[in-house]
C-alpha positions as CSV (number, residue, x, y, z in Angstrom):
1,M,0.0,0.0,0.0
2,T,1.4,3.4,-1.0
3,D,1.1,6.1,1.7
4,K,0.6,8.8,-1.0
5,G,-1.8,6.7,-3.1
6,V,-5.2,8.1,-3.8
7,F,-8.2,6.3,-5.3
8,I,-10.8,8.6,-6.8
9,S,-14.4,7.3,-6.9
10,Y,-17.1,9.2,-8.7
11,R,-20.4,8.9,-10.5
12,R,-19.6,9.2,-14.2
13,G,-22.8,11.1,-15.1
14,T,-22.3,14.0,-12.7
15,G,-18.8,13.8,-11.2
16,S,-16.4,13.1,-14.0
17,E,-15.2,16.6,-14.6
18,V,-14.4,17.3,-11.0
19,A,-12.7,13.9,-10.7
20,R,-10.4,14.9,-13.5
21,V,-9.7,18.3,-11.8
22,L,-8.8,16.5,-8.5
23,A,-6.7,13.9,-10.2
24,E,-4.6,16.5,-12.1
25,F,-4.1,18.6,-9.0
26,L,-3.1,15.7,-6.8
27,E,-0.7,14.3,-9.4
28,G,1.0,17.6,-9.4
29,Q,1.4,17.4,-5.7
30,G,3.2,14.1,-5.9
31,F,0.3,11.8,-5.2
32,D,-0.1,8.4,-6.9
33,V,-3.6,8.8,-8.2
34,F,-5.9,6.1,-9.6
35,L,-8.6,7.3,-11.9
36,D,-10.3,4.5,-13.7
37,V,-10.4,6.0,-17.2
38,D,-6.6,6.6,-17.0
39,S,-5.4,3.7,-14.9
40,L,-7.6,0.6,-15.6
41,G,-5.7,-2.0,-17.5
42,A,-6.7,-5.3,-19.1
43,G,-8.3,-8.0,-17.1
44,H,-11.3,-8.2,-14.8
45,F,-12.2,-4.7,-14.0
46,D,-14.0,-5.6,-10.7
47,E,-10.9,-7.3,-9.3
48,Q,-8.7,-4.4,-10.5
49,L,-10.9,-1.7,-8.9
50,L,-11.0,-3.4,-5.5
51,G,-7.3,-4.2,-5.6
52,Q,-6.5,-0.6,-6.4
53,I,-8.5,0.6,-3.4
54,E,-6.5,-1.7,-1.2
55,A,-3.2,-0.5,-2.8
56,R,-3.8,3.1,-1.8
57,R,-4.0,4.7,1.6
58,S,-6.6,7.3,0.7
59,F,-10.0,7.1,-0.9
60,V,-11.6,10.3,-2.4
61,L,-15.3,10.1,-3.2
62,V,-16.7,12.9,-5.4
63,C,-20.1,13.6,-3.9
64,S,-22.1,15.1,-6.8
65,P,-25.8,15.8,-6.5
66,G,-27.7,12.5,-6.2
67,C,-24.6,10.4,-6.5
68,L,-25.6,8.2,-3.6
69,D,-29.2,7.6,-4.7
70,R,-28.4,4.4,-6.6
71,C,-26.4,3.0,-3.8
72,A,-29.6,1.2,-2.7
73,S,-28.7,-1.4,-5.4
74,E,-26.3,-4.0,-4.2
75,G,-24.7,-4.1,-7.7
76,D,-24.0,-0.4,-7.9
77,W,-20.3,0.2,-8.3
78,V,-20.0,3.4,-6.3
79,R,-21.6,1.5,-3.4
80,R,-19.1,-1.4,-3.8
81,E,-16.1,1.0,-4.0
82,V,-17.2,3.0,-0.9
83,A,-18.1,-0.2,1.0
84,H,-14.7,-1.7,0.2
85,A,-12.8,1.5,1.2
86,L,-14.7,1.6,4.6
87,A,-14.2,-2.2,5.2
88,T,-10.5,-2.0,4.5
89,K,-10.0,1.1,6.7
90,R,-8.9,3.5,4.0
91,H,-8.5,7.2,4.7
92,V,-11.9,8.3,3.3
93,V,-12.4,12.0,2.2
94,P,-15.8,12.9,0.7
95,V,-15.4,15.8,-1.7
96,T,-18.9,17.5,-1.7
97,L,-20.0,19.5,-4.7
98,P,-22.5,22.4,-4.5
99,Q,-26.1,21.2,-4.4
100,F,-25.1,17.9,-2.9
101,T,-27.0,16.8,0.2
102,W,-26.4,13.8,2.4
103,P,-29.2,11.2,2.4
104,T,-31.5,11.2,5.4
105,A,-30.4,9.1,8.4
106,G,-31.0,5.4,7.8
107,S,-31.5,5.6,4.0
108,L,-27.9,4.5,3.2
109,P,-27.1,0.8,3.2
110,A,-25.7,-0.3,6.6
111,E,-22.3,-0.9,5.0
112,L,-22.1,2.8,4.0
113,A,-23.4,4.2,7.3
114,E,-19.9,5.3,8.4
115,L,-19.4,7.5,5.3
116,Q,-21.0,10.6,6.8
117,R,-18.7,10.5,9.8
118,H,-15.7,11.3,7.7
119,N,-14.5,14.9,7.4
120,A,-15.6,16.3,4.1
121,F,-13.9,18.8,1.7
122,E,-16.3,21.2,0.2
123,Y,-15.5,21.8,-3.5
124,S,-16.0,25.2,-5.1
125,H,-15.2,25.9,-8.8
126,M,-15.0,29.6,-8.1
127,H,-12.5,29.3,-5.2
128,W,-10.7,26.2,-6.2
129,R,-7.3,27.9,-6.5
130,L,-7.6,29.1,-2.9
131,I,-9.0,26.0,-1.3
132,K,-7.1,23.2,-3.0
133,P,-4.1,23.3,-0.6
134,R,-6.5,22.2,2.1
135,L,-7.4,19.0,0.2
136,A,-3.7,18.2,-0.2
137,E,-3.2,18.7,3.6
138,M,-6.1,16.4,4.4
139,L,-4.6,13.7,2.2
140,Q,-1.0,14.3,3.4
141,A,-2.2,13.7,7.0
142,A,-3.0,10.2,6.0
143,S,0.6,9.6,4.8
144,V,2.3,10.7,8.0
145,P,3.6,7.6,9.7
146,R,2.2,7.0,13.2
147,H,4.3,5.2,15.8
148,P,2.2,4.1,18.8
149,S,5.3,3.8,21.0
150,S,6.4,7.4,20.4
151,T,5.6,10.1,23.0
152,P,4.7,13.7,22.0
153,L,7.0,16.4,23.2
154,R,4.2,18.2,24.9
155,P,0.4,17.6,25.2
156,T,-1.2,19.1,22.1
157,S,-4.6,19.6,23.8
158,A,-3.2,22.4,26.0
159,V,-1.4,24.2,23.1
160,P,-3.3,26.4,20.6
161,P,-3.0,25.0,17.1
162,L,-1.0,27.9,15.8
163,Q,1.6,27.6,18.5
164,L,2.4,24.1,17.3
165,E,3.7,25.6,14.1
166,R,5.1,29.0,15.1
167,D,5.1,31.4,18.0
168,E,2.2,33.8,18.7
169,P,2.7,37.2,17.0
170,D,4.0,40.0,19.3
171,W,1.3,42.4,18.3
172,C,-1.8,40.4,19.1
173,E,-3.3,37.7,21.2
174,I,-4.8,34.7,19.4
175,L,-8.4,34.2,20.6
176,A,-9.4,31.5,18.0
177,Q,-7.3,29.8,15.4
178,L,-10.1,28.3,13.3
179,P,-13.3,30.1,12.2
180,D,-16.4,29.4,14.2
181,A,-18.8,27.4,12.0
182,S,-21.8,29.0,13.7
183,V,-20.5,32.5,12.6
184,V,-18.8,31.6,9.3
185,T,-21.6,29.4,7.9
186,D,-20.3,29.2,4.4
187,G,-18.1,26.1,4.1
188,A,-16.1,27.4,1.2
189,A,-15.3,30.6,3.1
190,R,-14.1,28.6,6.1
191,A,-11.8,26.6,3.8
192,R,-10.3,29.7,2.3
193,M,-9.6,31.1,5.8
194,E,-8.0,27.9,7.0
195,A,-5.9,27.7,3.8
196,T,-4.2,31.1,4.8
197,R,-2.9,29.4,8.0
198,L,-3.7,32.7,9.8
199,P,-5.7,32.9,13.0
200,W,-9.4,33.7,12.6
201,K,-9.8,35.9,15.7
202,V,-7.2,38.0,17.4
203,R,-7.0,40.9,19.9
204,D,-4.6,43.8,19.3
205,R,-2.4,44.0,22.4
206,K,-2.0,47.8,22.2
207,T,-5.6,48.9,21.5
208,G,-7.6,45.9,22.7
209,I,-9.5,45.8,19.4
210,V,-10.8,42.4,18.4
211,M,-10.4,41.6,14.7
212,L,-11.6,38.8,12.5
213,L,-9.9,37.4,9.4
214,C,-11.5,38.2,6.1
215,P,-10.9,35.5,3.4
216,P,-9.6,36.6,0.0
217,G,-12.3,36.9,-2.6
218,E,-14.4,39.4,-4.6
219,F,-17.6,41.3,-3.9
220,T,-19.8,43.7,-5.8
221,M,-19.9,47.2,-4.3
222,G,-22.8,49.6,-4.9
223,S,-26.2,49.1,-6.5
224,P,-26.9,47.4,-9.8
225,L,-27.7,49.6,-12.8
226,G,-31.2,48.3,-13.0
227,E,-32.1,49.3,-9.4
228,A,-34.4,52.3,-9.2
229,G,-33.0,55.3,-7.3
């Protein structure tokens, strides 16, 4: 099994374009990517697909709108791929597309029930350039070797996340490293904030002013030409 191996599963009718975008980006980041249309060789395709899932540490599922609806059928290949990834303890990362909604509780087959518990990456065509580093980080985390016998240098639960990477800035006090999901309700905006590696909420030590991070992006200022007055 390759630590930087990634198997991309998708519904051909709705997720093929995004699957291609993900594959090309991850290959550029040094990942060993399996995409069926590129990597499937001669022989029994079912054995190859399941074997390729086992040969790679990570499993990315492109969650396009309605992609899980046909998983009620035992012969559905998206269902078989996801079930095999879960059963073999792959590092599963659902990549959710706009308009995708998770099925209601209990509607997925029992073998897929764990899928919704995995942290998802919210894909955005408009903000792809800004958020794609986050996807690489999520998959890189799966390739970091874990040694049960090793002891951390200090308890991470007592140290703010930013201090694990660098010291706190002199000019401010970090109040929150990651954006509060109840405040920043847009998932793509949260991803853009996290990708900057900057703290979300800080207090200026000199003035006491509390400031929040604004993610990079664009907005329309003023009224549209067609608005009266």
